[in-house]
VEXRO-908932 format. One record per residue: residue number from 1; residue in one letter; z, x, y of N, C-alpha, C in turn. Coordinates in nm, 4 decimals. Example, Ala and Ser with C-alpha at 12.3 -4.5 7.8 and 13.67 -1.06 7.14 Angstrom:
2
+-----+------+----------+----------+----------+----------+----------+----------+----------+----------+----------+
|  nr | rest |     n_zz |     n_xx |     n_yy |    ca_zz |    ca_xx |    ca_yy |     c_zz |     c_xx |     c_yy |
+-----+------+----------+----------+----------+----------+----------+----------+----------+----------+----------+
|   1 |    a |   0.7800 |   1.3190 |  -0.5690 |   0.7800 |   1.2300 |  -0.4500 |   0.7800 |   1.3200 |  -0.3300 |
|   2 |    s |   0.7080 |   1.2850 |  -0.2250 |   0.7140 |   1.3670 |  -0.1060 |   0.7870 |   1.2900 |   0.0030 |
+-----+------+----------+----------+----------+----------+----------+----------+----------+----------+----------+
//
This chain:
115
+-----+------+----------+----------+----------+----------+----------+----------+----------+----------+----------+
|  nr | rest |     n_zz |     n_xx |     n_yy |    ca_zz |    ca_xx |    ca_yy |     c_zz |     c_xx |     c_yy |
+-----+------+----------+----------+----------+----------+----------+----------+----------+----------+----------+
|   1 |    m |  -3.8663 |   1.0513 |   1.2363 |  -3.7717 |   1.1540 |   1.1996 |  -3.7890 |   1.1840 |   1.0520 |
|   2 |    a |  -3.8043 |   1.3065 |   1.0201 |  -3.8291 |   1.3471 |   0.8821 |  -3.6973 |   1.3716 |   0.8114 |
|   3 |    f |  -3.6976 |   1.3406 |   0.6859 |  -3.5800 |   1.3652 |   0.6033 |  -3.5866 |   1.5083 |   0.5528 |
|   4 |    v |  -3.4865 |   1.5897 |   0.5856 |  -3.4855 |   1.7307 |   0.5494 |  -3.3781 |   1.7523 |   0.4450 |
|   5 |    t |  -3.4154 |   1.8096 |   0.3352 |  -3.3175 |   1.8365 |   0.2298 |  -3.2388 |   1.9617 |   0.2641 |
|   6 |    p |  -3.1149 |   1.9743 |   0.2131 |  -3.0353 |   2.0931 |   0.2442 |  -3.0969 |   2.2219 |   0.1908 |
|   7 |    n |  -3.1831 |   2.2124 |   0.0898 |  -3.2431 |   2.3312 |   0.0297 |  -3.3751 |   2.3707 |   0.0939 |
|   8 |    s |  -3.4105 |   2.3030 |   0.2000 |  -3.5370 |   2.3317 |   0.2645 |  -3.5343 |   2.4719 |   0.3267 |
|   9 |    r |  -3.6389 |   2.5505 |   0.3025 |  -3.6453 |   2.6875 |   0.3549 |  -3.7018 |   2.6905 |   0.4958 |
|  10 |    k |  -3.7780 |   2.5900 |   0.5319 |  -3.8445 |   2.5898 |   0.6610 |  -3.7479 |   2.5599 |   0.7756 |
|  11 |    c |  -3.6500 |   2.4792 |   0.7507 |  -3.5612 |   2.4363 |   0.8587 |  -3.4170 |   2.4690 |   0.8228 |
|  12 |    k |  -3.3523 |   2.5459 |   0.9077 |  -3.2131 |   2.5835 |   0.8833 |  -3.1149 |   2.4853 |   0.9478 |
|  13 |    v |  -3.1641 |   2.3939 |   1.0290 |  -3.0787 |   2.2969 |   1.0967 |  -3.0719 |   2.1711 |   1.0110 |
|  14 |    r |  -2.9518 |   2.1189 |   0.9983 |  -2.9362 |   1.9972 |   0.9196 |  -2.9889 |   1.8769 |   0.9959 |
|  15 |    s |  -3.0497 |   1.7897 |   0.9257 |  -3.1018 |   1.6683 |   0.9855 |  -2.9878 |   1.5724 |   1.0163 |
|  16 |    g |  -3.0054 |   1.4928 |   1.1196 |  -2.9072 |   1.3905 |   1.1514 |  -2.8951 |   1.2873 |   1.0417 |
|  17 |    v |  -3.0006 |   1.2686 |   0.9665 |  -2.9991 |   1.1738 |   0.8563 |  -2.9053 |   1.2233 |   0.7465 |
|  18 |    n |  -2.9038 |   1.3518 |   0.7229 |  -2.8200 |   1.4058 |   0.6172 |  -2.6734 |   1.4164 |   0.6574 |
|  19 |    s |  -2.6466 |   1.4388 |   0.7836 |  -2.5098 |   1.4671 |   0.8246 |  -2.4312 |   1.3444 |   0.8685 |
|  20 |    m |  -2.4975 |   1.2335 |   0.8936 |  -2.4272 |   1.1154 |   0.9417 |  -2.3630 |   1.0400 |   0.8258 |
|  21 |    p |  -2.2423 |   0.9868 |   0.8466 |  -2.1821 |   0.9043 |   0.7417 |  -2.2595 |   0.7748 |   0.7278 |
|  22 |    i |  -2.2580 |   0.7207 |   0.6086 |  -2.3346 |   0.5989 |   0.5840 |  -2.2721 |   0.4806 |   0.6567 |
|  23 |    a |  -2.1418 |   0.4638 |   0.6446 |  -2.0747 |   0.3541 |   0.7136 |  -1.9281 |   0.3900 |   0.7303 |
|  24 |    n |  -1.8698 |   0.3440 |   0.8364 |  -1.7272 |   0.3626 |   0.8558 |  -1.6536 |   0.2521 |   0.7826 |
|  25 |    a |  -1.5664 |   0.2897 |   0.6910 |  -1.4891 |   0.1909 |   0.6174 |  -1.3733 |   0.1398 |   0.7011 |
|  26 |    r |  -1.3262 |   0.2197 |   0.7946 |  -1.2107 |   0.1823 |   0.8756 |  -1.2493 |   0.1839 |   1.0230 |
|  27 |    p |  -1.1897 |   0.0929 |   1.1002 |  -1.2159 |   0.0989 |   1.2441 |  -1.1561 |   0.2249 |   1.3042 |
|  28 |    s |  -1.2065 |   0.2631 |   1.4178 |  -1.1575 |   0.3856 |   1.4804 |  -1.0101 |   0.3713 |   1.5168 |
|  29 |    g |  -0.9355 |   0.4780 |   1.4991 |  -0.7942 |   0.4765 |   1.5297 |  -0.7070 |   0.4248 |   1.4171 |
|  30 |    f |  -0.7674 |   0.3796 |   1.3095 |  -0.6911 |   0.3254 |   1.1973 |  -0.7071 |   0.4203 |   1.0809 |
|  31 |    h |  -0.5962 |   0.4836 |   1.0414 |  -0.6051 |   0.5862 |   0.9383 |  -0.4993 |   0.5606 |   0.8307 |
|  32 |    i |  -0.5438 |   0.5328 |   0.7110 |  -0.4531 |   0.5158 |   0.5978 |  -0.4927 |   0.6178 |   0.4933 |
|  33 |    c |  -0.3965 |   0.6943 |   0.4492 |  -0.4252 |   0.7891 |   0.3433 |  -0.3075 |   0.7898 |   0.2469 |
|  34 |    r |  -0.3290 |   0.8457 |   0.1338 |  -0.2243 |   0.8560 |   0.0336 |  -0.1195 |   0.9554 |   0.0815 |
|  35 |    i |   0.0063 |   0.9228 |   0.0587 |   0.1147 |   1.0117 |   0.0989 |   0.1142 |   1.1294 |   0.0029 |
|  36 |    q |   0.0955 |   1.2481 |   0.0559 |   0.0794 |   1.3660 |  -0.0277 |   0.2113 |   1.4160 |  -0.0856 |
|  37 |    n |   0.3193 |   1.4077 |  -0.0102 |   0.4478 |   1.4562 |  -0.0558 |   0.5054 |   1.3580 |  -0.1567 |
|  38 |    r |   0.5383 |   1.4059 |  -0.2761 |   0.5819 |   1.3158 |  -0.3824 |   0.7162 |   1.2512 |  -0.3527 |
|  39 |    v |   0.8040 |   1.3191 |  -0.2789 |   0.9339 |   1.2619 |  -0.2441 |   0.9149 |   1.1450 |  -0.1479 |
|  40 |    y |   0.8324 |   1.1646 |  -0.0466 |   0.8097 |   1.0590 |   0.0505 |   0.7273 |   0.9455 |  -0.0097 |
|  41 |    r |   0.6358 |   0.9785 |  -0.0998 |   0.5599 |   0.8747 |  -0.1693 |   0.6541 |   0.7880 |  -0.2518 |
|  42 |    q |   0.7559 |   0.8505 |  -0.3147 |   0.8531 |   0.7741 |  -0.3922 |   0.9386 |   0.6869 |  -0.3010 |
|  43 |    c |   0.9696 |   0.7345 |  -0.1811 |   1.0442 |   0.6535 |  -0.0848 |   0.9651 |   0.5277 |  -0.0488 |
|  44 |    a |   0.8353 |   0.5434 |  -0.0282 |   0.7508 |   0.4284 |   0.0038 |   0.7430 |   0.3323 |  -0.1141 |
|  45 |    k |   0.7335 |   0.3849 |  -0.2361 |   0.7307 |   0.2992 |  -0.3543 |   0.8625 |   0.2250 |  -0.3708 |
|  46 |    d |   0.9731 |   0.2930 |  -0.3423 |   1.1039 |   0.2285 |  -0.3493 |   1.1137 |   0.1140 |  -0.2492 |
|  47 |    g |   1.0607 |   0.1338 |  -0.1293 |   1.0600 |   0.0282 |  -0.0286 |   0.9761 |  -0.0906 |  -0.0716 |
|  48 |    f |   0.8614 |  -0.0618 |  -0.1300 |   0.7721 |  -0.1678 |  -0.1777 |   0.8411 |  -0.2493 |  -0.2876 |
|  49 |    n |   0.9003 |  -0.1791 |  -0.3843 |   0.9660 |  -0.2475 |  -0.4960 |   1.0906 |  -0.3223 |  -0.4512 |
|  50 |    a |   1.1649 |  -0.2664 |  -0.3550 |   1.2833 |  -0.3346 |  -0.3037 |   1.2456 |  -0.4644 |  -0.2340 |
|  51 |    r |   1.1367 |  -0.4627 |  -0.1599 |   1.0914 |  -0.5851 |  -0.0919 |   1.0491 |  -0.6902 |  -0.1927 |
|  52 |    l |   0.9780 |  -0.6489 |  -0.2982 |   0.9390 |  -0.7449 |  -0.4011 |   1.0615 |  -0.8047 |  -0.4685 |
|  53 |    r |   1.1598 |  -0.7196 |  -0.5015 |   1.2820 |  -0.7708 |  -0.5641 |   1.3546 |  -0.8679 |  -0.4717 |
|  54 |    a |   1.3591 |  -0.8378 |  -0.3428 |   1.4253 |  -0.9261 |  -0.2461 |   1.3522 |  -1.0596 |  -0.2350 |
|  55 |    e |   1.2205 |  -1.0550 |  -0.2342 |   1.1422 |  -1.1787 |  -0.2270 |   1.1635 |  -1.2638 |  -0.3522 |
|  56 |    l |   1.1626 |  -1.2007 |  -0.4696 |   1.1796 |  -1.2755 |  -0.5939 |   1.3216 |  -1.3282 |  -0.6078 |
|  57 |    a |   1.4207 |  -1.2513 |  -0.5622 |   1.5590 |  -1.2981 |  -0.5676 |   1.5783 |  -1.4189 |  -0.4758 |
|  58 |    a |   1.5185 |  -1.4154 |  -0.3589 |   1.5273 |  -1.5294 |  -0.2680 |   1.4569 |  -1.6504 |  -0.3276 |
|  59 |    d |   1.3511 |  -1.6274 |  -0.4013 |   1.2776 |  -1.7359 |  -0.4655 |   1.3608 |  -1.7982 |  -0.5773 |
|  60 |    l |   1.4319 |  -1.7161 |  -0.6548 |   1.5131 |  -1.7671 |  -0.7650 |   1.6331 |  -1.8464 |  -0.7169 |
|  61 |    t |   1.6969 |  -1.8012 |  -0.6106 |   1.8152 |  -1.8704 |  -0.5607 |   1.7790 |  -1.9956 |  -0.4825 |
|  62 |    g |   1.6543 |  -2.0080 |  -0.4451 |   1.6108 |  -2.1252 |  -0.3715 |   1.6387 |  -2.1154 |  -0.2225 |
|  63 |    n |   1.6964 |  -2.0065 |  -0.1797 |   1.7222 |  -1.9870 |  -0.0374 |   1.5941 |  -1.9474 |   0.0329 |
|  64 |    v |   1.5814 |  -1.9986 |   0.1520 |   1.4708 |  -1.9525 |   0.2344 |   1.5133 |  -1.8164 |   0.2873 |
|  65 |    p |   1.4376 |  -1.7119 |   0.2560 |   1.4836 |  -1.5794 |   0.2963 |   1.4789 |  -1.5615 |   0.4473 |
|  66 |    v |   1.5743 |  -1.4853 |   0.4960 |   1.5695 |  -1.4424 |   0.6352 |   1.4412 |  -1.3631 |   0.6478 |
|  67 |    p |   1.3716 |  -1.3707 |   0.7578 |   1.2466 |  -1.2949 |   0.7660 |   1.2676 |  -1.1503 |   0.7219 |
|  68 |    l |   1.2174 |  -1.1212 |   0.6038 |   1.2413 |  -0.9906 |   0.5451 |   1.1688 |  -0.8805 |   0.6204 |
|  69 |    d |   1.0726 |  -0.9179 |   0.7034 |   1.0059 |  -0.8168 |   0.7852 |   1.1013 |  -0.7593 |   0.8887 |
|  70 |    k |   1.1969 |  -0.8406 |   0.9325 |   1.2867 |  -0.7980 |   1.0395 |   1.4061 |  -0.7187 |   0.9861 |
|  71 |    s |   1.4490 |  -0.7470 |   0.8630 |   1.5725 |  -0.6868 |   0.8123 |   1.5432 |  -0.5867 |   0.7010 |
|  72 |    v |   1.5101 |  -0.4672 |   0.7389 |   1.4858 |  -0.3608 |   0.6416 |   1.6203 |  -0.2968 |   0.6079 |
|  73 |    p |   1.6592 |  -0.2918 |   0.4800 |   1.7888 |  -0.2317 |   0.4468 |   1.7880 |  -0.0806 |   0.4669 |
|  74 |    l |   1.9068 |  -0.0266 |   0.4786 |   1.9206 |   0.1176 |   0.4942 |   1.8948 |   0.1832 |   0.3592 |
|  75 |    y |   1.8019 |   0.2742 |   0.3562 |   1.7670 |   0.3467 |   0.2348 |   1.8246 |   0.4877 |   0.2396 |
|  76 |    s |   1.8134 |   0.5509 |   0.3546 |   1.8589 |   0.6883 |   0.3693 |   1.8932 |   0.7140 |   0.5152 |
|  77 |    h |   1.9845 |   0.8065 |   0.5369 |   2.0156 |   0.8463 |   0.6738 |   1.9136 |   0.9461 |   0.7275 |
|  78 |    s |   1.8266 |   0.9946 |   0.6402 |   1.7159 |   1.0788 |   0.6840 |   1.6115 |   0.9887 |   0.7495 |
|  79 |    l |   1.5794 |   1.0166 |   0.8740 |   1.4857 |   0.9313 |   0.9462 |   1.3472 |   0.9304 |   0.8828 |
|  80 |    t |   1.3062 |   1.0435 |   0.8289 |   1.1739 |   1.0513 |   0.7677 |   1.1684 |   0.9657 |   0.6418 |
|  81 |    r |   1.2689 |   0.9780 |   0.5576 |   1.2705 |   0.8974 |   0.4349 |   1.2839 |   0.7488 |   0.4657 |
|  82 |    q |   1.3669 |   0.7152 |   0.5638 |   1.3812 |   0.5752 |   0.6031 |   1.2489 |   0.5214 |   0.6572 |
|  83 |    s |   1.1756 |   0.6042 |   0.7296 |   1.0461 |   0.5628 |   0.7835 |   0.9467 |   0.5329 |   0.6709 |
|  84 |    y |   0.9412 |   0.6182 |   0.5700 |   0.8504 |   0.5936 |   0.4583 |   0.8955 |   0.4721 |   0.3773 |
|  85 |    f |   1.0265 |   0.4521 |   0.3646 |   1.0782 |   0.3333 |   0.2976 |   1.0324 |   0.2082 |   0.3719 |
|  86 |    e |   1.0406 |   0.2107 |   0.5052 |   0.9969 |   0.0971 |   0.5857 |   0.8468 |   0.0736 |   0.5732 |
|  87 |    q |   0.7693 |   0.1805 |   0.5627 |   0.6249 |   0.1638 |   0.5422 |   0.5973 |   0.0907 |   0.4115 |
|  88 |    g |   0.6691 |   0.1290 |   0.3059 |   0.6542 |   0.0603 |   0.1780 |   0.7026 |  -0.0829 |   0.1859 |
|  89 |    w |   0.8117 |  -0.1057 |   0.2581 |   0.8681 |  -0.2403 |   0.2742 |   0.7679 |  -0.3323 |   0.3436 |
|  90 |    h |   0.7048 |  -0.2828 |   0.4481 |   0.6103 |  -0.3647 |   0.5238 |   0.4724 |  -0.3737 |   0.4581 |
|  91 |    a |   0.4492 |  -0.2963 |   0.3537 |   0.3186 |  -0.2987 |   0.2873 |   0.3037 |  -0.4185 |   0.1941 |
|  92 |    v |   0.4117 |  -0.4884 |   0.1640 |   0.4065 |  -0.6030 |   0.0735 |   0.3397 |  -0.7195 |   0.1449 |
|  93 |    t |   0.2399 |  -0.7765 |   0.0798 |   0.1712 |  -0.8930 |   0.1340 |   0.2085 |  -1.0158 |   0.0528 |
|  94 |    h |   0.1645 |  -1.1294 |   0.1006 |   0.1909 |  -1.2552 |   0.0290 |   0.1258 |  -1.2528 |  -0.1095 |
|  95 |    l |   0.0119 |  -1.1885 |  -0.1206 |  -0.0557 |  -1.1808 |  -0.2507 |   0.0245 |  -1.0968 |  -0.3501 |
|  96 |    h |   0.0903 |  -0.9916 |  -0.3027 |   0.1757 |  -0.9128 |  -0.3912 |   0.2902 |  -0.9985 |  -0.4453 |
|  97 |    v |   0.3473 |  -1.0805 |  -0.3581 |   0.4582 |  -1.1668 |  -0.3997 |   0.4102 |  -1.2690 |  -0.5010 |
|  98 |    l |   0.2951 |  -1.3291 |  -0.4755 |   0.2405 |  -1.4275 |  -0.5703 |   0.2119 |  -1.3639 |  -0.7057 |
|  99 |    k |   0.1573 |  -1.2441 |  -0.7052 |   0.1279 |  -1.1744 |  -0.8302 |   0.2566 |  -1.1425 |  -0.9062 |
| 100 |    a |   0.3611 |  -1.1012 |  -0.8341 |   0.4891 |  -1.0709 |  -0.8991 |   0.5506 |  -1.1972 |  -0.9579 |
| 101 |    r |   0.5363 |  -1.3104 |  -0.8886 |   0.5871 |  -1.4375 |  -0.9426 |   0.5136 |  -1.4748 |  -1.0706 |
| 102 |    e |   0.3823 |  -1.4574 |  -1.0698 |   0.3036 |  -1.4895 |  -1.1893 |   0.3405 |  -1.3983 |  -1.3057 |
| 103 |    q |   0.3636 |  -1.2710 |  -1.2767 |   0.4039 |  -1.1789 |  -1.3833 |   0.5400 |  -1.2169 |  -1.4387 |
| 104 |    r |   0.6309 |  -1.2592 |  -1.3517 |   0.7631 |  -1.3020 |  -1.3978 |   0.7512 |  -1.4263 |  -1.4862 |
| 105 |    k |   0.6661 |  -1.5215 |  -1.4469 |   0.6460 |  -1.6416 |  -1.5280 |   0.5852 |  -1.6065 |  -1.6626 |
| 106 |    a |   0.4898 |  -1.5143 |  -1.6631 |   0.4254 |  -1.4743 |  -1.7880 |   0.5257 |  -1.4056 |  -1.8816 |
| 107 |    q |   0.6144 |  -1.3250 |  -1.8254 |   0.7167 |  -1.2608 |  -1.9082 |   0.8142 |  -1.3630 |  -1.9629 |
| 108 |    a |   0.8484 |  -1.4633 |  -1.8835 |   0.9398 |  -1.5689 |  -1.9300 |   0.8766 |  -1.6511 |  -2.0409 |
| 109 |    m |   0.7468 |  -1.6732 |  -2.0331 |   0.6774 |  -1.7505 |  -2.1360 |   0.6600 |  -1.6697 |  -2.2647 |
| 110 |    a |   0.6479 |  -1.5379 |  -2.2516 |   0.6261 |  -1.4541 |  -2.3684 |   0.7531 |  -1.4382 |  -2.4510 |
| 111 |    v |   0.8677 |  -1.4421 |  -2.3871 |   0.9953 |  -1.4265 |  -2.4586 |   1.0435 |  -1.5650 |  -2.4991 |
| 112 |    p |   1.0554 |  -1.5900 |  -2.6311 |   1.1033 |  -1.7225 |  -2.6732 |   1.2526 |  -1.7377 |  -2.6432 |
| 113 |    n |   1.2924 |  -1.8594 |  -2.6153 |   1.4338 |  -1.8858 |  -2.5877 |   1.5128 |  -1.8765 |  -2.7179 |
| 114 |    e |   1.6170 |  -1.7999 |  -2.7152 |   1.7027 |  -1.7865 |  -2.8320 |   1.8103 |  -1.8928 |  -2.8269 |
| 115 |    q |   1.8349 |  -1.9586 |  -2.9432 |   1.9353 |  -2.0643 |  -2.9466 |   2.0499 |  -2.0276 |  -3.0348 |
+-----+------+----------+----------+----------+----------+----------+----------+----------+----------+----------+
//
């Protein structure tokens, strides 16, 4: 199979080599994209930040948190906004929580204790 450049005058048909994607980054049926609407994107960010705050608050009090995946707080009576809030809430992984804990420790170490 010959490699045909798009500027080739001899062949007007695109080669399969040129038109095929190099690799699929995502499995079929799995689609993640950036939320285009800024209001809904902010709802998702609010959900993400609320989950981090809930995880860190549970860590500070020493309580074992109720499975936070199951108990999503009410953000809005709008179903669409609540849905995006839940997407942000469920997007938090264990690594996000660990990173937030480390950032909190670093901030505590940077601020000297006032006596």
